[in-house]
SERO-4910 file (N, C-alpha, C, O; in steps of 0.05 Angstrom, whole numbers):
BEGIN
 pado doro    nc1    nc2    nc3   cac1   cac2   cac3    cc1    cc2    cc3    oc1    oc2    oc3
  Unk    A   2305   1971   1756   2333   1971   1765   2343   1999   1769   2335   2018   1754
  Unk    A   2359   2003   1790   2370   2029   1796   2400   2027   1794   2413   2010   1806
  Unk    A   2412   2045   1778   2441   2046   1775   2453   2062   1798   2447   2086   1800
  Unk    A   2469   2050   1815   2481   2064   1838   2509   2074   1829   2516   2096   1834
  Unk    A   2524   2057   1816   2550   2064   1804   2553   2047   1780   2536   2030   1774
  Unk    A   2575   2050   1765   2579   2034   1742   2581   2004   1749   2576   1987   1732
  Unk    A   2589   1998   1774   2592   1970   1782   2568   1959   1796   2564   1935   1797
  Unk    A   2550   1976   1806   2528   1967   1823   2501   1975   1811   2495   1998   1807
  Unk    A   2485   1955   1806   2457   1959   1798   2440   1943   1817   2444   1919   1820
  Unk    A   2420   1955   1829   2402   1941   1847   2374   1944   1838   2367   1964   1825
  Unk    A   2357   1924   1843   2329   1927   1835   2315   1949   1852   2321   1953   1875
  Unk    A   2296   1962   1839   2281   1983   1853   2264   1969   1875   2252   1948   1870
  Unk    A   2264   1981   1899   2249   1970   1921   2220   1979   1920   2215   2001   1911
  Unk    A   2201   1962   1928   2173   1970   1928   2168   1992   1948   2182   1993   1969
  Unk    A   2150   2009   1942   2143   2031   1959   2114   2029   1968   2098   2016   1955
  Unk    A   2107   2041   1991   2079   2042   1999   2075   2068   2014   2093   2080   2025
  Unk    A   2050   2076   2015   2042   2100   2030   2021   2093   2051   2004   2076   2045
  Unk    A   2024   2104   2074   2005   2098   2096   1993   2124   2106   2007   2144   2110
  Unk    A   1967   2124   2110   1954   2146   2123   1947   2138   2152   1940   2115   2157
  Unk    A   1949   2157   2170   1943   2151   2198   1922   2170   2209   1921   2193   2201
  Unk    A   1906   2160   2227   1887   2176   2241   1903   2197   2258   1925   2191   2266
  Unk    A   1892   2221   2262   1906   2242   2277   1915   2232   2304   1937   2239   2313
  Unk    A   1897   2217   2318   1904   2208   2345   1928   2189   2344   1946   2191   2361
  Unk    A   1928   2171   2326   1950   2152   2323   1976   2166   2316   1997   2161   2327
  Unk    A   1973   2186   2297   1997   2201   2289   2009   2216   2313   2033   2215   2317
  Unk    A   1992   2228   2329   2003   2243   2352   2016   2224   2372   2037   2231   2384
  Unk    A   2004   2201   2376   2016   2181   2395   2043   2172   2384   2062   2170   2400
  Unk    A   2045   2166   2359   2070   2157   2347   2091   2180   2348   2115   2175   2352
  Unk    A   2082   2204   2344   2099   2228   2346   2112   2230   2374   2135   2235   2377
  Unk    A   2095   2226   2395   2105   2226   2422   2126   2205   2427   2147   2210   2439
  Unk    A   2120   2181   2418   2138   2158   2422   2165   2163   2408   2186   2159   2419
  Unk    A   2163   2173   2383   2187   2178   2367   2203   2201   2380   2228   2199   2382
  Unk    A   2190   2221   2390   2204   2244   2403   2219   2234   2428   2242   2242   2432
  Unk    A   2206   2217   2444   2219   2206   2468   2245   2191   2460   2264   2191   2476
  Unk    A   2244   2177   2437   2267   2161   2428   2288   2178   2413   2310   2169   2407
  Unk    A   2281   2203   2407   2299   2220   2392   2301   2213   2362   2322   2218   2350
  Unk    A   2279   2202   2351   2279   2194   2323   2254   2205   2309   2236   2215   2323
  Unk    A   2253   2203   2283   2230   2212   2268   2208   2191   2269   2214   2168   2275
  Unk    A   2184   2199   2262   2162   2179   2260   2168   2158   2239   2163   2135   2243
  Unk    A   2179   2167   2217   2186   2148   2195   2206   2127   2206   2204   2103   2200
  Unk    A   2226   2136   2220   2246   2118   2231   2233   2099   2251   2240   2075   2251
  Unk    A   2215   2109   2268   2201   2092   2287   2185   2070   2272   2186   2046   2279
  Unk    A   2170   2078   2252   2154   2058   2236   2172   2038   2222   2167   2014   2223
  Unk    A   2194   2048   2210   2211   2031   2194   2228   2012   2212   2231   1989   2205
  Unk    A   2238   2022   2234   2258   2007   2250   2245   1992   2273   2257   1972   2283
  Unk    A   2221   2000   2282   2210   1988   2306   2183   1974   2300   2179   1950   2304
  Unk    A   2164   1990   2290   2137   1980   2287   2135   1958   2266   2124   1937   2271
  Unk    A   2145   1963   2242   2142   1943   2220   2157   1917   2228   2145   1895   2225
  Unk    A   2182   1918   2237   2195   1893   2244   2181   1877   2266   2178   1853   2265
  Unk    A   2171   1892   2287   2156   1878   2308   2130   1866   2297   2122   1844   2305
  Unk    A   2117   1880   2280   2092   1870   2268   2097   1845   2252   2082   1825   2254
  Unk    A   2118   1845   2236   2125   1822   2219   2132   1798   2236   2122   1776   2231
  Unk    A   2149   1802   2257   2157   1779   2273   2135   1770   2292   2132   1747   2299
  Unk    A   2118   1789   2301   2097   1783   2320   2072   1771   2308   2057   1757   2322
  Unk    A   2067   1777   2283   2042   1768   2271   2046   1745   2252   2029   1727   2250
  Unk    A   2067   1745   2237   2072   1725   2217   2047   1721   2199   2040   1698   2192
  Unk    A   2034   1743   2193   2011   1743   2175   1985   1736   2188   1964   1734   2174
  Unk    A   1984   1731   2214   1959   1724   2227   1946   1748   2239   1958   1769   2242
  Unk    A   1921   1745   2246   1905   1767   2259   1917   1773   2287   1926   1755   2301
  Unk    A   1916   1798   2294   1925   1806   2321   1905   1797   2342   1881   1801   2338
  Unk    A   1915   1786   2363   1897   1777   2385   1897   1797   2408   1880   1796   2425
  Unk    A   1916   1815   2408   1919   1835   2429   1909   1861   2418   1913   1868   2395
  Unk    A   1895   1877   2435   1885   1903   2426   1908   1921   2416   1930   1920   2427
  Unk    A   1902   1937   2396   1923   1955   2384   1936   1973   2405   1960   1977   2404
  Unk    A   1920   1984   2424   1931   2002   2444   1951   1988   2461   1971   2000   2469
  Unk    A   1947   1963   2468   1966   1947   2484   1992   1944   2469   2013   1948   2480
  Unk    A   1991   1938   2443   2015   1935   2427   2030   1961   2424   2054   1962   2426
  Unk    A   2015   1983   2420   2027   2009   2418   2042   2016   2444   2064   2027   2442
  Unk    A   2030   2011   2466   2043   2016   2492   2069   2000   2496   2088   2010   2509
  Unk    A   2070   1976   2485   2094   1960   2488   2118   1971   2472   2141   1964   2478
  Unk    A   2113   1988   2452   2135   2000   2436   2147   2024   2450   2168   2034   2441
  Unk    A   2136   2034   2471   2146   2058   2484   2172   2053   2497   2183   2072   2509
***
């Protein structure tokens, strides 16, 4: 639990760390720069939500490069 104020206590959110291949990182960096946001914001606001709604836990049927291009 994390104490925000005397009235608000929220549970600690789970954390994770991701490592990326240099090529993927540079591609994400380009996409984020075009949108005027950070890579972290791109991953958090665009990639993860699309992955969750698009996959629903199943294997990807589309090549990764095709999906990456659709986020641009």
